[in-house]
FIKOLZA-1660 file (N, C-alpha, C; in steps of 0.1 Angstrom, whole numbers, plus 5000, padded with zeros to 4 digits):
% residues 231
   i   px   py   pz ch aa at
   1 4820 4891 4937  A  M  N
   1 4832 4886 4944  A  M CA
   1 4837 4897 4953  A  M  C
   2 4839 4893 4966  A  K  N
   2 4843 4903 4976  A  K CA
   2 4858 4903 4978  A  K  C
   3 4865 4915 4978  A  F  N
   3 4879 4916 4980  A  F CA
   3 4882 4925 4991  A  F  C
   4 4893 4921 4999  A  V  N
   4 4899 4930 5008  A  V CA
   4 4910 4938 5001  A  V  C
   5 4909 4951 5000  A  V  N
   5 4919 4959 4993  A  V CA
   5 4927 4968 5003  A  V  C
   6 4940 4967 5001  A  F  N
   6 4949 4975 5010  A  F CA
   6 4961 4979 5003  A  F  C
   7 4968 4989 5009  A  S  N
   7 4980 4995 5002  A  S CA
   7 4989 5001 5012  A  S  C
   8 5002 5003 5007  A  D  N
   8 5012 5011 5015  A  D CA
   8 5013 5006 5029  A  D  C
   9 5018 4994 5031  A  I  N
   9 5021 4988 5044  A  I CA
   9 5033 4995 5050  A  I  C
  10 5043 4996 5042  A  H  N
  10 5056 5003 5047  A  H CA
  10 5062 4996 5059  A  H  C
  11 5062 4983 5060  A  G  N
  11 5068 4976 5071  A  G CA
  11 5060 4976 5084  A  G  C
  12 5048 4981 5084  A  N  N
  12 5040 4982 5096  A  N CA
  12 5033 4969 5098  A  N  C
  13 5039 4959 5104  A  V  N
  13 5034 4946 5105  A  V CA
  13 5022 4946 5115  A  V  C
  14 5022 4955 5125  A  Y  N
  14 5011 4956 5135  A  Y CA
  14 4998 4959 5128  A  Y  C
  15 4998 4968 5119  A  A  N
  15 4985 4972 5112  A  A CA
  15 4981 4960 5102  A  A  C
  16 4991 4954 5096  A  L  N
  16 4988 4943 5087  A  L CA
  16 4982 4931 5095  A  L  C
  17 4988 4928 5106  A  E  N
  17 4982 4917 5114  A  E CA
  17 4968 4920 5119  A  E  C
  18 4966 4933 5123  A  A  N
  18 4953 4937 5128  A  A CA
  18 4942 4936 5116  A  A  C
  19 4946 4940 5104  A  M  N
  19 4937 4939 5093  A  M CA
  19 4934 4924 5090  A  M  C
  20 4944 4916 5089  A  L  N
  20 4942 4902 5086  A  L CA
  20 4933 4895 5096  A  L  C
  21 4934 4899 5109  A  K  N
  21 4926 4894 5119  A  K CA
  21 4911 4897 5117  A  K  C
  22 4909 4910 5113  A  Q  N
  22 4895 4914 5110  A  Q CA
  22 4890 4907 5098  A  Q  C
  23 4899 4905 5088  A  A  N
  23 4895 4899 5075  A  A CA
  23 4890 4885 5077  A  A  C
  24 4894 4878 5088  A  E  N
  24 4889 4864 5090  A  E CA
  24 4874 4864 5091  A  E  C
  25 4867 4874 5095  A  N  N
  25 4853 4874 5096  A  N CA
  25 4845 4882 5085  A  N  C
  26 4853 4885 5074  A  L  N
  26 4846 4893 5064  A  L CA
  26 4842 4885 5052  A  L  C
  27 4845 4872 5052  A  E  N
  27 4841 4863 5041  A  E CA
  27 4846 4868 5027  A  E  C
  28 4858 4874 5027  A  A  N
  28 4863 4878 5014  A  A CA
  28 4868 4866 5006  A  A  C
  29 4867 4867 4993  A  E  N
  29 4871 4857 4984  A  E CA
  29 4885 4859 4978  A  E  C
  30 4891 4871 4981  A  G  N
  30 4904 4874 4976  A  G CA
  30 4909 4887 4982  A  G  C
  31 4922 4890 4979  A  Y  N
  31 4929 4902 4984  A  Y CA
  31 4935 4910 4972  A  Y  C
  32 4935 4923 4974  A  I  N
  32 4942 4932 4964  A  I CA
  32 4952 4941 4972  A  I  C
  33 4965 4940 4968  A  F  N
  33 4975 4949 4975  A  F CA
  33 4981 4958 4964  A  F  C
  34 4980 4971 4967  A  C  N
  34 4984 4981 4957  A  C CA
  34 4999 4986 4959  A  C  C
  35 5007 4978 4966  A  G  N
  35 5021 4981 4966  A  G CA
  35 5026 4989 4978  A  G  C
  36 5039 4989 4979  A  D  N
  36 5048 4995 4989  A  D CA
  36 5048 4987 5003  A  D  C
  37 5056 4977 5003  A  V  N
  37 5060 4970 5015  A  V CA
  37 5072 4978 5022  A  V  C
  38 5080 4984 5013  A  M  N
  38 5093 4989 5018  A  M CA
  38 5091 5004 5024  A  M  C
  39 5101 5008 5031  A  G  N
  39 5102 5022 5036  A  G CA
  39 5095 5024 5050  A  G  C
  40 5100 5034 5057  A  Y  N
  40 5095 5039 5070  A  Y CA
  40 5097 5030 5082  A  Y  C
  41 5089 5019 5083  A  F  N
  41 5091 5010 5094  A  F CA
  41 5099 4998 5091  A  F  C
  42 5101 4988 5100  A  M  N
  42 5112 4979 5098  A  M CA
  42 5108 4964 5097  A  M  C
  43 5095 4961 5095  A  Y  N
  43 5092 4947 5095  A  Y CA
  43 5088 4942 5081  A  Y  C
  44 5095 4945 5071  A  Q  N
  44 5092 4942 5058  A  Q CA
  44 5093 4927 5056  A  Q  C
  45 5102 4920 5062  A  E  N
  45 5104 4905 5060  A  E CA
  45 5091 4898 5064  A  E  C
  46 5086 4902 5076  A  K  N
  46 5074 4896 5081  A  K CA
  46 5062 4899 5072  A  K  C
  47 5061 4912 5068  A  C  N
  47 5050 4916 5059  A  C CA
  47 5050 4908 5046  A  C  C
  48 5061 4906 5041  A  I  N
  48 5062 4898 5028  A  I CA
  48 5058 4884 5030  A  I  C
  49 5061 4878 5042  A  K  N
  49 5057 4864 5045  A  K CA
  49 5042 4863 5045  A  K  C
  50 5036 4873 5051  A  Y  N
  50 5021 4873 5052  A  Y CA
  50 5015 4874 5038  A  Y  C
  51 5021 4883 5029  A  L  N
  51 5016 4884 5016  A  L CA
  51 5017 4871 5008  A  L  C
  52 5029 4864 5010  A  Q  N
  52 5031 4852 5003  A  Q CA
  52 5021 4841 5006  A  Q  C
  53 5015 4842 5018  A  Q  N
  53 5006 4832 5023  A  Q CA
  53 4991 4835 5020  A  Q  C
  54 4988 4847 5015  A  L  N
  54 4974 4851 5013  A  L CA
  54 4968 4844 5001  A  L  C
  55 4956 4838 5002  A  P  N
  55 4950 4832 4991  A  P CA
  55 4944 4842 4981  A  P  C
  56 4945 4838 4968  A  N  N
  56 4939 4846 4958  A  N CA
  56 4943 4861 4959  A  N  C
  57 4956 4864 4960  A  L  N
  57 4961 4877 4961  A  L CA
  57 4965 4883 4948  A  L  C
  58 4960 4895 4945  A  Y  N
  58 4965 4903 4934  A  Y CA
  58 4974 4914 4939  A  Y  C
  59 4987 4914 4937  A  A  N
  59 4996 4924 4943  A  A CA
  59 5005 4930 4932  A  A  C
  60 5007 4943 4934  A  V  N
  60 5015 4951 4924  A  V CA
  60 5027 4957 4932  A  V  C
  61 5036 4961 4924  A  K  N
  61 5049 4968 4930  A  K CA
  61 5046 4983 4932  A  K  C
  62 5051 4988 4944  A  G  N
  62 5051 5002 4947  A  G CA
  62 5064 5008 4944  A  G  C
  63 5064 5022 4944  A  N  N
  63 5076 5029 4941  A  N CA
  63 5087 5026 4951  A  N  C
  64 5084 5024 4964  A  H  N
  64 5094 5021 4974  A  H CA
  64 5099 5007 4972  A  H  C
  65 5091 4998 4967  A  D  N
  65 5096 4984 4964  A  D CA
  65 5106 4984 4953  A  D  C
  66 5103 4993 4943  A  F  N
  66 5112 4994 4932  A  F CA
  66 5125 5001 4937  A  F  C
  67 5124 5011 4945  A  Y  N
  67 5136 5018 4950  A  Y CA
  67 5145 5008 4958  A  Y  C
  68 5139 4999 4966  A  Y  N
  68 5147 4990 4974  A  Y CA
  68 5154 4980 4965  A  Y  C
  69 5148 4975 4955  A  I  N
  69 5154 4966 4946  A  I CA
  69 5166 4973 4938  A  I  C
  70 5163 4985 4934  A  E  N
  70 5173 4993 4928  A  E CA
  70 5185 4996 4937  A  E  C
  71 5183 4998 4950  A  S  N
  71 5193 5002 4959  A  S CA
  71 5202 4990 4962  A  S  C
  72 5198 4977 4959  A  L  N
  72 5206 4966 4962  A  L CA
  72 5219 4966 4953  A  L  C
  73 5218 4972 4941  A  S  N
  73 5229 4972 4932  A  S CA
  73 5235 4986 4931  A  S  C
  74 5229 4996 4939  A  N  N
  74 5234 5010 4939  A  N CA
  74 5234 5015 4954  A  N  C
  75 5245 5012 4961  A  K  N
  75 5246 5015 4975  A  K CA
  75 5245 5030 4978  A  K  C
  76 5249 5038 4968  A  K  N
  76 5248 5053 4970  A  K CA
  76 5233 5057 4971  A  K  C
  77 5225 5052 4961  A  K  N
  77 5211 5055 4962  A  K CA
  77 5204 5049 4974  A  K  C
  78 5209 5037 4978  A  G  N
  78 5203 5031 4990  A  G CA
  78 5205 5040 5003  A  G  C
  79 5217 5046 5004  A  A  N
  79 5220 5054 5015  A  A CA
  79 5211 5067 5015  A  A  C
  80 5209 5072 5003  A  I  N
  80 5200 5084 5002  A  I CA
  80 5186 5080 5006  A  I  C
  81 5181 5069 5001  A  Y  N
  81 5167 5064 5005  A  Y CA
  81 5166 5062 5020  A  Y  C
  82 5177 5056 5025  A  A  N
  82 5177 5052 5040  A  A CA
  82 5176 5065 5048  A  A  C
  83 5183 5076 5044  A  E  N
  83 5182 5088 5052  A  E CA
  83 5168 5094 5052  A  E  C
  84 5162 5093 5040  A  K  N
  84 5149 5100 5038  A  K CA
  84 5137 5091 5043  A  K  C
  85 5138 5078 5040  A  Y  N
  85 5127 5069 5042  A  Y CA
  85 5129 5058 5053  A  Y  C
  86 5141 5058 5059  A  G  N
  86 5143 5048 5070  A  G CA
  86 5153 5038 5067  A  G  C
  87 5158 5032 5077  A  T  N
  87 5170 5022 5076  A  T CA
  87 5165 5009 5071  A  T  C
  88 5152 5007 5069  A  S  N
  88 5148 4994 5062  A  S CA
  88 5155 4992 5049  A  S  C
  89 5159 5004 5043  A  Y  N
  89 5165 5003 5030  A  Y CA
  89 5179 4997 5031  A  Y  C
  90 5185 4997 5043  A  L  N
  90 5198 4991 5045  A  L CA
  90 5198 4976 5048  A  L  C
  91 5186 4971 5051  A  K  N
  91 5184 4957 5054  A  K CA
  91 5186 4948 5042  A  K  C
  92 5192 4937 5043  A  V  N
  92 5192 4927 5033  A  V CA
  92 5182 4917 5035  A  V  C
  93 5171 4917 5028  A  L  N
  93 5160 4908 5029  A  L CA
  93 5164 4894 5025  A  L  C
  94 5157 4884 5029  A  S  N
  94 5160 4870 5024  A  S CA
  94 5159 4870 5009  A  S  C
  95 5165 4860 5003  A  S  N
  95 5164 4858 4988  A  S CA
  95 5150 4856 4984  A  S  C
  96 5142 4849 4992  A  S  N
  96 5128 4847 4988  A  S CA
  96 5120 4860 4988  A  S  C
  97 5123 4869 4998  A  A  N
  97 5116 4882 4999  A  A CA
  97 5120 4891 4988  A  A  C
  98 5133 4891 4985  A  R  N
  98 5138 4900 4974  A  R CA
  98 5132 4895 4960  A  R  C
  99 5132 4882 4958  A  K  N
  99 5126 4877 4946  A  K CA
  99 5111 4880 4945  A  K  C
 100 5104 4880 4956  A  Y  N
 100 5090 4883 4956  A  Y CA
 100 5088 4898 4952  A  Y  C
 101 5095 4907 4958  A  L  N
 101 5094 4921 4955  A  L CA
 101 5097 4924 4941  A  L  C
 102 5108 4918 4936  A  D  N
 102 5113 4921 4922  A  D CA
 102 5103 4915 4912  A  D  C
 103 5096 4905 4916  A  G  N
 103 5087 4898 4906  A  G CA
 103 5073 4905 4906  A  G  C
 104 5070 4914 4915  A  L  N
 104 5057 4920 4914  A  L CA
 104 5055 4929 4902  A  L  C
 105 5044 4928 4895  A  P  N
 105 5042 4936 4883  A  P CA
 105 5038 4950 4887  A  P  C
 106 5040 4959 4877  A  E  N
 106 5036 4973 4880  A  E CA
 106 5021 4976 4878  A  E  C
 107 5014 4967 4871  A  K  N
 107 5000 4968 4870  A  K CA
 107 4994 4954 4868  A  K  C
 108 4981 4953 4871  A  I  N
 108 4974 4940 4869  A  I CA
 108 4960 4944 4863  A  I  C
 109 4957 4938 4852  A  E  N
 109 4943 4940 4846  A  E CA
 109 4936 4926 4847  A  E  C
 110 4924 4926 4851  A  F  N
 110 4917 4913 4851  A  F CA
 110 4902 4916 4850  A  F  C
 111 4895 4905 4846  A  Q  N
 111 4880 4906 4845  A  Q CA
 111 4874 4899 4857  A  Q  C
 112 4864 4905 4863  A  C  N
 112 4857 4899 4874  A  C CA
 112 4842 4900 4871  A  C  C
 113 4836 4889 4867  A  G  N
 113 4823 4890 4862  A  G CA
 113 4822 4899 4850  A  G  C
 114 4814 4909 4850  A  K  N
 114 4813 4918 4839  A  K CA
 114 4822 4931 4841  A  K  C
 115 4829 4931 4852  A  K  N
 115 4837 4943 4855  A  K CA
 115 4852 4941 4850  A  K  C
 116 4857 4951 4844  A  R  N
 116 4871 4951 4840  A  R CA
 116 4879 4960 4850  A  R  C
 117 4889 4954 4856  A  I  N
 117 4896 4960 4868  A  I CA
 117 4910 4963 4864  A  I  C
 118 4915 4975 4868  A  L  N
 118 4929 4978 4868  A  L CA
 118 4934 4980 4882  A  L  C
 119 4946 4974 4885  A  I  N
 119 4952 4976 4898  A  I CA
 119 4966 4982 4895  A  I  C
 120 4970 4992 4902  A  T  N
 120 4984 4998 4901  A  T CA
 120 4986 5006 4913  A  T  C
 121 4999 5009 4915  A  H  N
 121 5003 5017 4927  A  H CA
 121 5000 5032 4925  A  H  C
 122 5005 5037 4914  A  G  N
 122 5004 5051 4911  A  G CA
 122 4991 5055 4904  A  G  C
 123 4992 5054 4890  A  S  N
 123 4980 5058 4882  A  S CA
 123 4983 5052 4868  A  S  C
 124 4973 5052 4859  A  P  N
 124 4975 5048 4846  A  P CA
 124 4985 5057 4838  A  P  C
 125 4987 5069 4843  A  E  N
 125 4997 5078 4837  A  E CA
 125 5011 5074 4840  A  E  C
 126 5013 5070 4853  A  S  N
 126 5026 5066 4858  A  S CA
 126 5024 5055 4868  A  S  C
 127 5026 5042 4865  A  F  N
 127 5022 5031 4874  A  F CA
 127 5029 5032 4887  A  F  C
 128 5041 5037 4888  A  L  N
 128 5048 5037 4901  A  L CA
 128 5047 5051 4908  A  L  C
 129 5047 5061 4901  A  E  N
 129 5048 5075 4907  A  E CA
 129 5036 5084 4906  A  E  C
 130 5026 5080 4898  A  G  N
 130 5014 5088 4896  A  G CA
 130 5007 5090 4909  A  G  C
 131 5001 5102 4911  A  R  N
 131 4993 5105 4923  A  R CA
 131 4979 5110 4919  A  R  C
 132 4969 5103 4923  A  V  N
 132 4955 5107 4920  A  V CA
 132 4948 5110 4933  A  V  C
 133 4945 5123 4935  A  Y  N
 133 4937 5127 4947  A  Y CA
 133 4923 5129 4942  A  Y  C
 134 4913 5132 4951  A  P  N
 134 4899 5134 4947  A  P CA
 134 4898 5146 4938  A  P  C
 135 4907 5155 4938  A  D  N
 135 4905 5167 4929  A  D CA
 135 4916 5167 4918  A  D  C
 136 4923 5156 4916  A  T  N
 136 4934 5156 4905  A  T CA
 136 4927 5155 4892  A  T  C
 137 4931 5164 4882  A  Q  N
 137 4927 5162 4869  A  Q CA
 137 4934 5151 4862  A  Q  C
 138 4927 5143 4855  A  V  N
 138 4933 5131 4848  A  V CA
 138 4929 5130 4834  A  V  C
 139 4936 5122 4826  A  D  N
 139 4933 5120 4812  A  D CA
 139 4922 5109 4812  A  D  C
 140 4910 5113 4810  A  T  N
 140 4899 5103 4810  A  T CA
 140 4900 5091 4801  A  T  C
 141 4907 5094 4790  A  F  N
 141 4909 5083 4780  A  F CA
 141 4916 5071 4786  A  F  C
 142 4925 5073 4795  A  L  N
 142 4933 5062 4801  A  L CA
 142 4925 5054 4811  A  L  C
 143 4913 5059 4815  A  Y  N
 143 4905 5053 4825  A  Y CA
 143 4892 5047 4820  A  Y  C
 144 4887 5052 4809  A  E  N
 144 4874 5048 4805  A  E CA
 144 4872 5034 4800  A  E  C
 145 4883 5027 4798  A  S  N
 145 4881 5013 4794  A  S CA
 145 4880 5003 4806  A  S  C
 146 4881 5009 4818  A  Y  N
 146 4879 5001 4830  A  Y CA
 146 4867 5005 4837  A  Y  C
 147 4861 4995 4844  A  D  N
 147 4850 4998 4853  A  D CA
 147 4854 5002 4867  A  D  C
 148 4865 4996 4872  A  I  N
 148 4871 5000 4885  A  I CA
 148 4886 5001 4883  A  I  C
 149 4892 5012 4888  A  V  N
 149 4906 5014 4888  A  V CA
 149 4910 5016 4903  A  V  C
 150 4919 5007 4908  A  I  N
 150 4923 5006 4922  A  I CA
 150 4937 5011 4923  A  I  C
 151 4939 5021 4931  A  L  N
 151 4952 5028 4932  A  L CA
 151 4957 5029 4947  A  L  C
 152 4970 5032 4948  A  G  N
 152 4976 5035 4962  A  G CA
 152 4984 5047 4961  A  G  C
 153 4995 5047 4968  A  H  N
 153 5006 5058 4967  A  H CA
 153 5003 5071 4974  A  H  C
 154 4991 5076 4974  A  T  N
 154 4989 5089 4980  A  T CA
 154 4987 5088 4995  A  T  C
 155 4983 5076 5000  A  H  N
 155 4980 5074 5014  A  H CA
 155 4967 5081 5019  A  H  C
 156 4959 5084 5009  A  Y  N
 156 4946 5091 5011  A  Y CA
 156 4935 5082 5006  A  Y  C
 157 4924 5080 5015  A  Q  N
 157 4912 5073 5010  A  Q CA
 157 4906 5081 4999  A  Q  C
 158 4901 5073 4989  A  M  N
 158 4894 5080 4978  A  M CA
 158 4884 5071 4972  A  M  C
 159 4872 5076 4969  A  Y  N
 159 4862 5070 4961  A  Y CA
 159 4857 5081 4951  A  Y  C
 160 4859 5078 4939  A  R  N
 160 4856 5089 4929  A  R CA
 160 4851 5083 4916  A  R  C
 161 4843 5090 4909  A  R  N
 161 4838 5085 4896  A  R CA
 161 4843 5095 4885  A  R  C
 162 4848 5088 4874  A  I  N
 162 4852 5096 4862  A  I CA
 162 4844 5089 4851  A  I  C
 163 4833 5096 4847  A  G  N
 163 4824 5089 4837  A  G CA
 163 4818 5077 4843  A  G  C
 164 4819 5066 4837  A  N  N
 164 4814 5053 4842  A  N CA
 164 4824 5045 4850  A  N  C
 165 4836 5051 4852  A  T  N
 165 4847 5044 4859  A  T CA
 165 4848 5049 4874  A  T  C
 166 4849 5039 4883  A  I  N
 166 4851 5041 4897  A  I CA
 166 4866 5041 4900  A  I  C
 167 4871 5052 4906  A  L  N
 167 4885 5052 4911  A  L CA
 167 4885 5050 4926  A  L  C
 168 4893 5040 4931  A  L  N
 168 4893 5037 4945  A  L CA
 168 4907 5036 4950  A  L  C
 169 4909 5043 4962  A  N  N
 169 4921 5042 4969  A  N CA
 169 4918 5038 4983  A  N  C
 170 4923 5027 4989  A  P  N
 170 4919 5022 5002  A  P CA
 170 4926 5031 5013  A  P  C
 171 4934 5040 5010  A  G  N
 171 4942 5047 5020  A  G CA
 171 4954 5038 5023  A  G  C
 172 4962 5042 5033  A  S  N
 172 4973 5035 5037  A  S CA
 172 4971 5027 5049  A  S  C
 173 4974 5014 5048  A  L  N
 173 4973 5005 5060  A  L CA
 173 4984 5008 5070  A  L  C
 174 4996 5011 5064  A  G  N
 174 5008 5013 5073  A  G CA
 174 5011 5026 5078  A  G  C
 175 5009 5037 5069  A  Q  N
 175 5013 5050 5073  A  Q CA
 175 5004 5061 5067  A  Q  C
 176 4991 5062 5072  A  P  N
 176 4981 5071 5066  A  P CA
 176 4985 5085 5068  A  P  C
 177 4981 5093 5058  A  R  N
 177 4984 5107 5058  A  R CA
 177 4971 5116 5057  A  R  C
 178 4960 5110 5057  A  D  N
 178 4947 5117 5056  A  D CA
 178 4940 5119 5070  A  D  C
 179 4947 5114 5080  A  F  N
 179 4941 5115 5094  A  F CA
 179 4928 5107 5096  A  F  C
 180 4926 5097 5087  A  K  N
 180 4914 5089 5088  A  K CA
 180 4917 5075 5094  A  K  C
 181 4930 5073 5098  A  G  N
 181 4933 5060 5104  A  G CA
 181 4940 5050 5095  A  G  C
 182 4944 5039 5101  A  Y  N
 182 4951 5028 5093  A  Y CA
 182 4940 5021 5086  A  Y  C
 183 4939 5023 5073  A  S  N
 183 4927 5019 5066  A  S CA
 183 4929 5009 5055  A  S  C
 184 4918 5002 5052  A  Y  N
 184 4917 4994 5040  A  Y CA
 184 4903 4994 5036  A  Y  C
 185 4899 4986 5026  A  C  N
 185 4886 4987 5020  A  C CA
 185 4881 4973 5016  A  C  C
 186 4868 4971 5018  A  I  N
 186 4861 4959 5013  A  I CA
 186 4853 4963 5000  A  I  C
 187 4855 4956 4990  A  V  N
 187 4849 4959 4977  A  V CA
 187 4842 4946 4972  A  V  C
 188 4829 4948 4968  A  D  N
 188 4822 4938 4961  A  D CA
 188 4823 4941 4946  A  D  C
 189 4830 4933 4939  A  M  N
 189 4833 4936 4925  A  M CA
 189 4820 4935 4916  A  M  C
 190 4811 4927 4920  A  N  N
 190 4799 4925 4912  A  N CA
 190 4790 4938 4913  A  N  C
 191 4789 4943 4925  A  T  N
 191 4779 4955 4927  A  T CA
 191 4787 4968 4928  A  T  C
 192 4800 4967 4929  A  A  N
 192 4809 4979 4931  A  A CA
 192 4806 4986 4944  A  A  C
 193 4800 4979 4953  A  E  N
 193 4798 4985 4967  A  E CA
 193 4811 4984 4975  A  E  C
 194 4813 4994 4983  A  F  N
 194 4825 4994 4991  A  F CA
 194 4823 4999 5005  A  F  C
 195 4832 4995 5014  A  I  N
 195 4832 5000 5028  A  I CA
 195 4847 5002 5032  A  I  C
 196 4850 5014 5036  A  F  N
 196 4863 5017 5042  A  F CA
 196 4863 5012 5056  A  F  C
 197 4874 5006 5060  A  K  N
 197 4875 5001 5074  A  K CA
 197 4889 5005 5079  A  K  C
 198 4890 5005 5093  A  T  N
 198 4903 5009 5099  A  T CA
 198 4906 4999 5110  A  T  C
 199 4919 4999 5113  A  V  N
 199 4924 4991 5125  A  V CA
 199 4931 5000 5135  A  V  C
 200 4931 4996 5147  A  K  N
 200 4938 5004 5157  A  K CA
 200 4951 4996 5161  A  K  C
 201 4961 5004 5163  A  I  N
 201 4974 4998 5167  A  I CA
 201 4980 5007 5178  A  I  C
 202 4991 5002 5184  A  N  N
 202 4998 5010 5194  A  N CA
 202 5008 5019 5187  A  N  C
 203 5004 5031 5185  A  Q  N
 203 5012 5041 5177  A  Q CA
 203 5024 5045 5185  A  Q  C
 204 5023 5046 5198  A  R  N
 204 5034 5049 5207  A  R CA
 204 5045 5039 5205  A  R  C
 205 5041 5026 5205  A  K  N
 205 5051 5016 5204  A  K CA
 205 5058 5017 5190  A  K  C
 206 5051 5020 5180  A  L  N
 206 5057 5022 5167  A  L CA
 206 5067 5033 5166  A  L  C
 207 5064 5044 5172  A  V  N
 207 5073 5056 5173  A  V CA
 207 5085 5052 5181  A  V  C
 208 5083 5046 5193  A  D  N
 208 5094 5042 5202  A  D CA
 208 5104 5033 5195  A  D  C
 209 5099 5024 5186  A  Q  N
 209 5108 5015 5179  A  Q CA
 209 5116 5022 5168  A  Q  C
 210 5110 5033 5162  A  L  N
 210 5118 5041 5153  A  L CA
 210 5129 5047 5160  A  L  C
 211 5127 5053 5172  A  I  N
 211 5137 5059 5180  A  I CA
 211 5148 5049 5184  A  I  C
 212 5144 5038 5189  A  M  N
 212 5153 5027 5193  A  M CA
 212 5162 5022 5181  A  M  C
 213 5156 5023 5169  A  N  N
 213 5163 5019 5157  A  N CA
 213 5172 5030 5152  A  N  C
 214 5173 5041 5159  A  N  N
 214 5182 5052 5155  A  N CA
 214 5178 5058 5141  A  N  C
 215 5165 5059 5139  A  E  N
 215 5161 5066 5127  A  E CA
 215 5163 5081 5129  A  E  C
 216 5164 5088 5118  A  S  N
 216 5167 5102 5118  A  S CA
 216 5156 5110 5125  A  S  C
 217 5159 5120 5131  A  E  N
 217 5149 5129 5138  A  E CA
 217 5139 5134 5128  A  E  C
 218 5144 5137 5116  A  Y  N
 218 5134 5141 5106  A  Y CA
 218 5123 5131 5103  A  Y  C
 219 5127 5118 5102  A  L  N
 219 5118 5108 5099  A  L CA
 219 5108 5106 5110  A  L  C
 220 5113 5106 5123  A  V  N
 220 5104 5104 5134  A  V CA
 220 5094 5115 5135  A  V  C
 221 5098 5127 5134  A  K  N
 221 5089 5138 5134  A  K CA
 221 5079 5138 5123  A  K  C
 222 5083 5134 5111  A  Y  N
 222 5074 5133 5100  A  Y CA
 222 5063 5123 5103  A  Y  C
 223 5067 5111 5108  A  I  N
 223 5058 5100 5111  A  I CA
 223 5048 5105 5121  A  I  C
 224 5053 5112 5132  A  Q  N
 224 5044 5117 5142  A  Q CA
 224 5034 5127 5137  A  Q  C
 225 5039 5135 5128  A  S  N
 225 5030 5146 5123  A  S CA
 225 5018 5141 5115  A  S  C
 226 5019 5129 5110  A  K  N
 226 5008 5123 5103  A  K CA
 226 4999 5114 5111  A  K  C
 227 5002 5113 5124  A  M  N
 227 4994 5104 5132  A  M CA
 227 4982 5112 5138  A  M  C
 228 4970 5106 5137  A  K  N
 228 4958 5113 5142  A  K CA
 228 4959 5116 5156  A  K  C
 229 4963 5106 5164  A  V  N
 229 4965 5108 5179  A  V CA
 229 4976 5099 5182  A  V  C
 230 4983 5102 5193  A  I  N
 230 4993 5094 5199  A  I CA
 230 4988 5087 5211  A  I  C
 231 4989 5073 5211  A  D  N
 231 4984 5066 5222  A  D CA
 231 4990 5070 5235  A  D  C
% end
């Protein structure tokens, strides 16, 4: 069974739309989303609508999604998040979008053929906050019962083996930090074969919209520092 795997959209609807356009020709049978709709850019409502319409979607909650739900009842925390991660934290999403975010699980386990799969945003050590890079030491006991562990959060592409377990991170579709582009991954669960893919977007437009939205200078410069090139 072939899946389109993506993570960390962060309100970047341009990258999401570009990926979905490409996916029309990939003959995928399902989608996996590793969390983080919220933060940085400002099109979370549109992104959530796309997610709600995807067929056979396995989606988990990211740390920013949790922070946003938390900030709805704690305005002080919301202001702190908005200063650091963007004013999308100050937006009041529709009740349908809020319910969707709040209802996302922190992990999903499922069987695909003979493969046992774990999906989470962070790691088995910490579902929301764990970070696993190619050289991160991990507790192998937490991984060995799965054939494939699919993670997000770091914004870095990763394909790694721990014993007989494959660790996969598609990178970030919305805000990459590894200078490999706005990325996602195609995975055949039966064979464990994978292909990293990227989309191209108008990055200059994305930055200009941050400026027009009166985002902090710190946030704009941070976003620019992670871009491979500026259009």
